[in-house]
C-alpha positions in Angstrom: -75.9 -66.5 79.2 -76.2 -70.0 80.6 -74.5 -72.9 79.0 -76.8 -75.9 78.1 -75.4 -79.1 76.6 -77.4 -82.1 75.4 -75.7 -85.3 74.4 -76.8 -88.8 73.4 -74.9 -91.9 72.4 -75.3 -95.6 71.8 -72.6 -98.2 72.1 -71.7 -101.9 71.8 -70.4 -103.3 75.0 -68.1 -106.4 74.9 -68.1 -109.1 77.6 -66.0 -108.6 80.6 -63.5 -111.0 82.2 -62.7 -111.4 85.9 -59.5 -112.8 87.5 -58.2 -113.2 91.0 -55.7 -110.6 92.3 -52.9 -112.9 91.2 -54.5 -113.1 87.7 -55.6 -116.7 88.1 -59.0 -118.4 87.8 -60.2 -116.2 85.0 -63.8 -116.4 84.0 -66.1 -114.6 81.5 -68.5 -111.9 82.8 -71.3 -111.5 80.3 -72.5 -107.9 79.8 -75.6 -106.7 77.9 -74.1 -105.6 74.6 -76.4 -102.6 73.9 -75.4 -99.5 75.8 -76.9 -96.0 75.7 -76.2 -92.6 77.4 -78.4 -89.5 77.5 -77.4 -86.4 79.4 -78.6 -82.8 79.9 -76.2 -80.4 81.5 -76.8 -76.7 82.4 -74.5 -74.2 84.0 -74.7 -70.5 84.9 -71.6 -68.5 85.8 -72.4 -66.5 89.0 -69.0 -64.9 89.5 -66.0 -65.0 87.2 -63.8 -62.4 88.8 -65.0 -59.7 86.5 -63.9 -61.5 83.3 -67.4 -61.5 81.7 -68.0 -57.8 82.3 -64.5 -57.0 81.1 -65.0 -59.1 77.9 -68.3 -57.4 77.2 -66.9 -53.9 77.8 -63.9 -54.8 75.5 -66.3 -55.9 72.8 -68.4 -52.7 73.1 -65.2 -50.6 72.9 -64.2 -52.5 69.8 -67.5 -51.7 68.2 -67.0 -48.0 69.1 -63.5 -48.1 67.6 -64.9 -49.6 64.3 -67.5 -46.8 64.2 -64.8 -44.2 64.7 -62.7 -45.8 61.9 -65.7 -45.3 59.6 -66.1 -41.6 60.7 -62.4 -41.0 60.1 -62.6 -42.5 56.6 -65.6 -40.3 55.9 -63.6 -37.2 56.9 -60.6 -38.3 54.7 -62.9 -38.9 51.7 -64.6 -35.5 52.2 -61.3 -33.7 52.4 -60.0 -35.5 49.3 -63.1 -34.5 47.4 -62.8 -30.9 48.6 -59.2 -30.9 47.3 -60.4 -32.1 43.9 -63.3 -29.7 43.8 -61.2 -26.6 44.7 -58.6 -27.7 42.1 -61.4 -27.9 39.4 -62.6 -24.4 40.6 -59.1 -23.0 40.5 -58.5 -24.3 37.0 -61.8 -23.0 35.8 -60.9 -19.5 37.0 -57.4 -19.7 35.5 -59.0 -20.7 32.2 -61.2 -17.7 32.3 -58.2 -15.4 33.2 -56.2 -16.8 30.2 -59.2 -16.3 27.9 -59.7 -12.7 29.0 -56.0 -12.1 28.4 -56.2 -13.7 25.0 -59.0 -11.4 24.0 -57.0 -8.4 25.4 -53.9 -9.5 23.5 -55.9 -9.9 20.2 -57.2 -6.3 20.7 -53.7 -5.0 21.2 -52.5 -6.9 18.0 -55.4 -5.5 16.0 -54.5 -2.0 17.2 -50.8 -2.6 16.3 -51.8 -3.7 12.8 -53.8 -0.6 12.3 -50.9 1.5 13.5 -48.5 -0.5 11.2 -50.6 0.4 8.2 -50.3 4.0 9.3 -46.5 3.6 9.7 -46.5 4.2 13.4 -45.8 0.6 14.5 -43.1 -1.9 13.6 -43.8 -5.3 12.2 -41.4 -6.8 14.8 -43.7 -5.4 17.5 -46.7 -7.2 16.1 -44.6 -10.4 15.8 -43.5 -10.2 19.5 -47.1 -9.7 20.6 -48.2 -12.6 18.5 -45.6 -14.8 20.2 -47.1 -13.5 23.5 -50.5 -14.6 22.3 -49.3 -18.1 21.4 -47.6 -18.4 24.8 -50.9 -17.6 26.6 -52.8 -20.0 24.3 -50.4 -22.8 25.3 -50.9 -22.0 29.0 -54.6 -22.1 28.4 -54.4 -25.5 26.8 -52.3 -26.9 29.7 -54.9 -25.6 32.2 -57.8 -27.2 30.2 -55.9 -30.5 30.1 -55.3 -30.4 33.8 -58.9 -29.6 34.5 -60.0 -32.6 32.4 -57.7 -34.9 34.4 -58.9 -33.5 37.7 -62.5 -33.8 36.6 -62.0 -37.5 35.7 -60.4 -38.2 39.1 -63.4 -36.6 40.9 -65.9 -38.4 38.8 -64.1 -41.7 39.4 -64.0 -41.1 43.2 -67.7 -40.3 43.3 -68.6 -43.2 41.0 -70.5 -40.9 38.6 -71.1 -41.8 34.9 -67.9 -41.7 32.9 -68.7 -38.6 30.8 -70.0 -36.5 33.8 -68.6 -33.0 34.1 -68.1 -31.3 37.4 -69.2 -27.6 37.3 -68.2 -25.8 40.5 -70.5 -23.3 42.2 -69.6 -19.9 40.8 -70.5 -18.3 44.2 -68.1 -20.4 46.2 -65.5 -17.6 46.7 -68.1 -14.9 47.3 -69.2 -16.6 50.5 -67.4 -15.0 53.4 -65.3 -17.4 55.5 -65.9 -16.3 59.1 -62.6 -16.6 61.0 -62.6 -18.1 64.5 -60.0 -17.7 67.2 -57.4 -20.4 67.6 -58.8 -21.4 71.0 -62.2 -22.1 69.4 -60.5 -24.4 66.9 -58.5 -26.1 69.6 -61.7 -26.7 71.6 -63.4 -28.2 68.5 -60.4 -30.5 67.9 -60.5 -31.7 71.5 -64.2 -32.5 71.2 -64.4 -33.8 67.7 -61.1 -35.2 66.5 -61.6 -38.9 65.8 -58.0 -39.8 66.3 -58.1 -38.3 69.8 -61.3 -40.2 70.6 -59.7 -43.4 69.3 -56.7 -42.8 71.6 -59.1 -42.4 74.5 -60.8 -45.7 73.6 -57.4 -47.4 73.4 -56.8 -46.4 77.0 -60.2 -47.8 78.0 -59.6 -51.0 76.0 -56.2 -51.5 77.7 -57.8 -51.0 81.1 -60.4 -53.7 80.2 -57.7 -56.1 79.1 -55.9 -55.5 82.4 -59.1 -56.3 84.3 -59.5 -59.4 82.2 -56.0 -60.6 83.1 -56.6 -59.9 86.7 -59.8 -61.9 86.7 -57.8 -65.1 86.0 -56.4 -64.8 89.6 -59.9 -64.8 91.1 -62.2 -67.8 91.8 -65.0 -68.8 89.5 -68.4 -69.7 90.9 -70.9 -71.6 88.8 -74.4 -73.0 89.3 -74.7 -76.4 87.7 -77.6 -78.8 87.0 -77.3 -82.2 85.3 -79.6 -85.1 84.4 -78.2 -88.4 83.2 -79.8 -91.7 82.0 -77.3 -94.5 81.3 -77.7 -98.2 80.6 -76.9 -100.9 81.3 -75.6 -100.5 84.9 -72.1 -101.9 84.6 -70.9 -100.9 88.1 -72.6 -104.1 89.4 -71.3 -107.6 88.9 -73.1 -109.1 87.2 -74.2 -106.0 85.3 -77.9 -105.0 85.4 -79.5 -104.7 82.0 -81.6 -101.6 82.9 -81.5 -97.9 82.5 -80.4 -95.8 85.4 -81.5 -92.2 85.7 -80.0 -89.7 88.1 -79.8 -85.9 88.4 -78.2 -83.3 90.6 -77.9 -79.5 91.1 -75.2 -77.7 92.9 -72.7 -74.9 93.1 -69.2 -75.3 91.7 -66.1 -73.2 92.8 -62.9 -73.3 90.8 -59.7 -71.6 91.6 -56.6 -71.8 89.4 -53.8 -71.6 91.9 -51.2 -71.7 89.1 -52.5 -68.4 87.8 -50.8 -66.7 90.8 -47.4 -67.2 89.2 -48.4 -67.9 85.6 -50.6 -64.8 85.1 -48.3 -62.2 86.9 -46.4 -61.6 83.7 -49.5 -61.1 81.6 -50.8 -58.6 84.2 -47.4 -56.8 84.0 -47.7 -56.7 80.2 -51.3 -55.4 80.5 -50.2 -52.6 82.8 -47.5 -51.6 80.3 -50.1 -51.6 77.6 -52.2 -49.2 79.7 -49.2 -47.0 80.2 -48.4 -47.1 76.5 -52.0 -46.2 75.6 -52.0 -43.3 78.0 -48.7 -42.0 76.5 -50.1 -42.4 73.0 -53.2 -40.4 74.0 -51.0 -37.7 75.4 -48.9 -37.7 72.2 -52.0 -37.6 70.0 -53.2 -34.6 71.9 -49.9 -32.8 71.4 -49.9 -33.6 67.7 -53.4 -32.4 67.1 -52.7 -29.2 69.1 -49.7 -28.6 66.9 -51.5 -29.4 63.7 -54.4 -27.0 64.6 -51.9 -24.3 65.5 -50.0 -24.7 62.3 -53.1 -24.8 60.2 -54.5 -21.7 62.0 -51.3 -19.8 61.2 -51.5 -20.9 57.6 -55.1 -19.8 57.4 -54.3 -16.4 58.8 -51.4 -16.2 56.3 -53.8 -17.0 53.4 -56.0 -14.0 54.5 -52.9 -11.7 54.3 -52.0 -13.1 50.9 -55.5 -12.5 49.7 -55.3 -8.8 50.7 -51.9 -8.5 49.1 -53.1 -10.2 45.9 -56.1 -7.8 45.7 -53.8 -4.8 46.0 -51.4 -6.4 43.5 -54.1 -6.9 40.9 -55.3 -3.3 41.4 -51.8 -1.9 40.9 -51.0 -4.2 37.9 -54.2 -3.1 36.1 -53.4 0.5 36.7 -49.9 0.0 35.5 -51.1 -1.8 32.4 -53.5 1.1 31.6 -50.7 3.7 32.0 -48.1 1.8 30.0 -50.7 1.0 27.3 -51.6 4.7 26.9 -47.9 5.6 26.8 -47.3 3.0 24.2 -50.1 4.3 22.0 -48.7 7.7 22.3 -45.2 6.4 21.5 -43.9 7.2 24.9 -43.1 3.6 26.0 -41.3 0.6 24.4 -43.0 -2.7 23.5 -40.9 -4.5 26.1 -42.5 -2.2 28.8 -46.0 -3.1 27.4 -45.2 -6.8 27.5 -43.9 -6.6 31.0 -47.0 -4.8 32.1 -49.2 -7.4 30.4 -47.3 -10.2 32.1 -47.6 -8.5 35.5 -51.3 -8.1 34.9 -51.7 -11.8 34.1 -49.6 -12.9 37.0 -51.5 -10.7 39.4 -54.9 -12.0 38.2 -53.7 -15.6 38.5 -52.2 -14.9 41.9 -55.6 -13.5 43.1 -57.4 -16.6 41.9 -54.9 -18.8 43.8 -55.1 -16.6 46.9 -58.9 -16.9 47.0 -58.8 -20.6 46.6 -56.1 -20.9 49.3 -58.3 -19.1 51.8 -61.1 -21.6 51.2 -58.7 -24.6 51.2 -57.1 -23.6 54.5 -60.5 -23.1 56.1 -61.5 -26.7 55.1 -58.1 -28.0 56.1 -58.5 -26.9 59.7 -62.0 -28.3 59.7 -60.6 -31.6 58.5 -57.9 -31.6 61.2 -60.7 -31.0 63.8 -62.9 -33.5 62.0 -65.8 -31.2 61.7 -66.2 -31.4 57.9 
């Protein structure tokens, strides 16, 4: 855009004094005391060695970088909330598992009491199973407390009313997570990862700064136009007590010769910045590729763990039924029944964790690729 300056001033002029060249024969030179100056100046840069275009490009890249920062923050907050949400879901499921096992344990204790009255069960067996019941109740209380803490953290993050309760979608784990190949995830990361885009922008910004430094070694061409009105006219002796108006238009060329040796180091520094930005972009690509690969392996491992946990729960339930029948028929010890109950509980908790882990690793790789 053109530069336009308007200025106005008034002044008090003192009388002048004139001497010979040897400073003799001095005499006063009266000057009109009221002085004024009005000027209007306009200039338009025609060529600045690419400095203007480079500065504009740099500002636009800065705007893009700020937008990418906002997108990156959104991804981070979404992943944080997903972690909270899955923790709440996991704790809810664990709570249900403990409640189911408490109900089952109470049924076993009631059965033992009936058998004790008949003289076929020992009081010590009932006591040991009551201890098992108290242990499960304690675990249930810890899970409920942890869920309350996690619920509060999520409510705070979302700025919901203080007494809000997060109730996860019960169908979350029933939705099939469709696996993709690692190459598909790597392609998504290349196209969508904000950190990689920022690294590319840093390279572009460094190139713009290099052009900006190089522009200092090029001439500047400016169109100028000025209009002045001054008074009194003091360049005459005696001074003329009138206003003098003059104007001009022209072309100005400016070349900073000292930039040839002063700016060379800045240009060298800018070149190094470009090289550094390119190296950082290459490093960011490698880090993201490694992160996607590691996350993909973890996701595949979580699928394997899920299948193993499903089989473990099936075997633990079958084992509990067999040992429970044997105990009722006095063919198994109480310790065997307790071990079977603990195996059943661990298998059910492990299955809950495995299901959650599959969903978490799916969202984790989406976070790494910034496609949440």
